[in-house]
C-alpha positions as CSV (number, residue, x, y, z in Angstrom):
1,M,96.5,100.1,-12.9
2,E,96.6,97.6,-15.8
3,C,96.7,93.8,-15.8
4,V,100.3,92.7,-16.1
5,K,99.3,89.9,-18.5
6,C,96.8,91.5,-20.9
7,K,97.5,95.2,-20.3
8,R,93.7,95.8,-19.8
9,T,92.9,98.7,-17.5
10,L,91.7,97.2,-14.1
11,L,88.7,98.9,-12.6
12,K,88.2,99.9,-9.0
13,E,85.6,97.2,-8.5
14,E,88.2,94.6,-9.5
15,Q,90.4,95.5,-6.5
16,I,90.4,92.6,-4.1
17,I,92.4,94.1,-1.1
18,S,94.6,96.9,-0.2
19,I,97.1,96.7,2.7
20,S,99.0,99.8,3.9
21,G,101.6,100.3,6.6
22,S,104.3,102.7,7.7
23,I,108.0,101.9,7.7
24,M,110.2,104.5,9.4
25,G,107.8,107.2,8.3
26,D,107.5,106.0,4.7
27,E,104.0,104.7,3.6
28,H,103.9,101.4,1.7
29,T,100.7,100.1,0.1
30,D,100.1,96.9,-1.7
31,T,96.9,96.6,-3.7
32,L,95.7,93.3,-5.3
33,Y,93.6,93.2,-8.4
34,L,92.0,90.3,-10.2
35,C,91.7,90.4,-14.0
36,P,88.3,89.0,-14.9
37,V,89.5,88.0,-18.4
38,F,92.5,85.8,-17.6
39,K,91.8,85.1,-13.9
40,V,95.2,86.3,-12.7
41,Y,96.3,88.7,-10.0
42,T,98.3,91.9,-10.4
43,V,99.8,93.6,-7.4
44,E,100.3,97.3,-7.4
45,I,103.1,98.5,-5.0
46,C,103.2,102.1,-3.9
47,W,105.9,103.6,-1.8
48,D,105.5,107.2,-0.5
49,N,108.8,108.5,0.7
50,F,108.5,110.5,4.0
51,T,111.6,112.5,3.4
52,G,110.1,114.3,0.4
53,G,111.4,111.9,-2.3
54,D,109.2,110.9,-5.2
55,E,106.4,108.4,-4.8
56,T,107.1,105.2,-6.7
57,V,104.6,102.8,-8.1
58,S,105.3,99.4,-9.6
59,A,103.4,96.3,-10.6
60,R,104.1,92.6,-10.0
61,G,102.5,89.5,-11.5
62,P,100.7,87.9,-13.1
63,F,99.9,85.4,-10.3
64,D,97.5,82.6,-11.0
65,K,94.2,82.6,-9.1
66,D,94.8,79.0,-8.1
């Protein structure tokens, strides 16, 4: 995953939280990273389709730390 603002690769230790749940068999995971350079959050959104479709991954942000 990379920071949405500066495009720097975010490291595993910069991961703040990961929340996962199941919706009608599909697995949805949101992972929050904090960029130490710009102090902004990037959210990685993963959706694993239960019916055999492709897994999708997208990013949202940047969100200010404040």
